[in-house]
N, C-alpha and C positions, 0 to 999 in steps of 0.2 A: 088660665091662658097668661102668658108672659109677653108683654108688648115690648118691641125692640125699637129703638130710636135710632134712625140712621142719620149720621153726620156726613154732609156733602164734602166731597175732597176738593180742595181749592189748589189749582195749578198756578204757581208763580212763574211768570215769564222772566227769563235771565235778561239782565240789562244788555242791550246791543251796544257796542262800542264802535262799529264801523270798520271792523277788521277786514272783512270781505270786500267792501269797497276800496279800501286802501291796497289791498293785494291786487284786486282788478285794475287799478290805476297803475301799479308798478309794472305789472305784465304789459299793459297797453303801452307805456313809455318804452319798454324794452323792445317791444314788437316795431314800434315806430322807428326806433334808432336802428335796429337791423335792417328795416325796409329802406331807410335813407342810405345806409352804407352800402347796401346792394345796389341802389341805384346810382351812387356815385362810382361804384367799381364798374358797372356797366358803361356809363358815360366815359370813363377813363379809357377803357379797353376800346370804345368805339372811336374815341379820338386818336389813340395811338394807332389803330388800324387805318383811319383815314390819312393821318400824316405819313405812314409807310406807303400807302397807295400814291399819295402825291410825290413822294420822293421817288418812287419807281417809275413814275410817269415822266418826271423830269429827267431822270437818267436815260430813259428809252428816247425822248425827244432830242437827246444830244446827237444821235445818229444823223438827224436832219442837218445839223451843224457841221458834221464831219464830211457829209456828202457834198454840202454846198462849198466847203473849203477845198475838197478835191477837185471839184469842177473849176474853181478859181485857180488852183495850181495848174491844171491841165491847160487852161487857157493861157496863163503866163509862160508856161513852158513853150506853147506853140508860138507866142509872140516874142520869145526870147528875152523876157523881162524878169526872170527869177533872181537875178543878181541885184536888182534895184529895190530899195525900200519903197513900199507904197502904203503908208498909214491910212490913207482913204479907202482902200481895199482890205485894210485889216492885215497887211502883209509886211513882214520885217525880214530882210535879207540876212540877218545875224541872230544868234540865240541869246543875246544880252537880254536880260530883264524879261525872260519868258516864265519864271517861277517866282514866287514870293520868298523873301528872306525869312530866316529863322525868327519865329515870334510875331510875324506878320500874318494876319488872316487873309484867306483868299478875297473875301469881299472887299476889304479895304485896299488890298493890292490892285484888284481889277479896277475899283472905282478912281484910284489914283493914276493908272496907266492907260487903260483901255476904255473907260467909259465913254469917251467921245469918238474913238477910232473903231471899235468893234463893229463888225457887220452884222446887221439885224437880218437873219435869214428870211423871215416872212415878208415884209416886216410886220411888227405887231405880234400878238398872242395867237395861238393856234386854237382849235376847238376845245382843247382841254385847259386853256388859260396858261400855257407855257410860251414864254419869250425866248428864242434861241438866238444866240450871238456867238461869233467866233473871231478869233485872231490866229495867226500863222506865223511861226518863226522858222526860217531856215537855219539848220544846225551847222552854221559856218561862223568862224571867228570875224571874218571880213566880208563886206560886201562885194560885189563884182562877180564875173564869172566863176563857177565852181571849180574850174581847172586850175585857177590862180589863187583861190581862197582855201584856207585851211578849214576843211569841213569834215563832219562825221559822215561816213559812208559805210555801206554794207561790206562784208569781208569779201575778197576776190574769189573768184570761181577757179577751180583747179581742174584741168582736163588732161588725159593721156594722148600722146602722138601717135601711139600704135607701133614704136620701134621695139627694140629688144634691150634687155638688160637692165630694166628698172624694177627695183623692189617696191616702189611706191603704187604701181599700177599693175601688179601681178606679172611682171616681165613683159609688159606692152610697150616699153619705151619710156622715154623722158617725158616730164610733165610740163606743159605750158601753163602759166598763171595768167588768166585773163582779167585784165583790169575792168573794173566797173565803175561806170560813170554816175550812177546813181547817188543822190544825196538825201539825207534823212531831213524831214520836215516835221515839226511838232504843232499840232493842230490843238488849241485850247478852246473849249466850248464853255459857255456859262448859259445855264438854263434857269430862268426866274419864273416860278410858278405860283399857284394859288397859297394862301396863308404863309406868304414870305418864305416859301420853299426855294432853295438855291442848291443848284448842283454844278459841280466843275469837272470836266472830263478832259483829260489829255490823251491824244493818239499820236503816235509816231508812225509816219508812213515814208517810204523810199520812192523816189521819183527820179 
């Protein structure tokens, strides 16, 4: 009988150099950077959306200024005072200085000319934090009655007399040109809202 001697097999563990841990750290850092970038992107989008909402709110609030200015003009028309300058009411009988010069911002133009005379509609801020102010310029070169001042006015209306022989009214007669006593007024509204939001709106009306 032959005896066999068995030699045990020895397994040698390979030396670990920490490659798995290093790769895990690199992946973790990459995930963190991606997460931070996504958070910043979301924050930026939220900030832009909020600013647009504030800007739209300020623009819509300008309607209050236009309505208040129209009410003031109607009262002055009733009192016969449209030809007189009245800075305390934010009203000017001439169009001089109603818009900023080239290269001048609206904010600096407003602060230099109307900061102390503009009419505060509410006064103070509304429920959305918007403060509405206005000034009005009559579109005339001179003060005084519009009949004697050089003013911008709507075009005259043309009407037919009903006679015969006119080509302009289809053979219905000569045309009478009806004069129009209305004058243009420029309403400038400034709305100062939250987050230093500012909106300037100009509206031309005929009265």
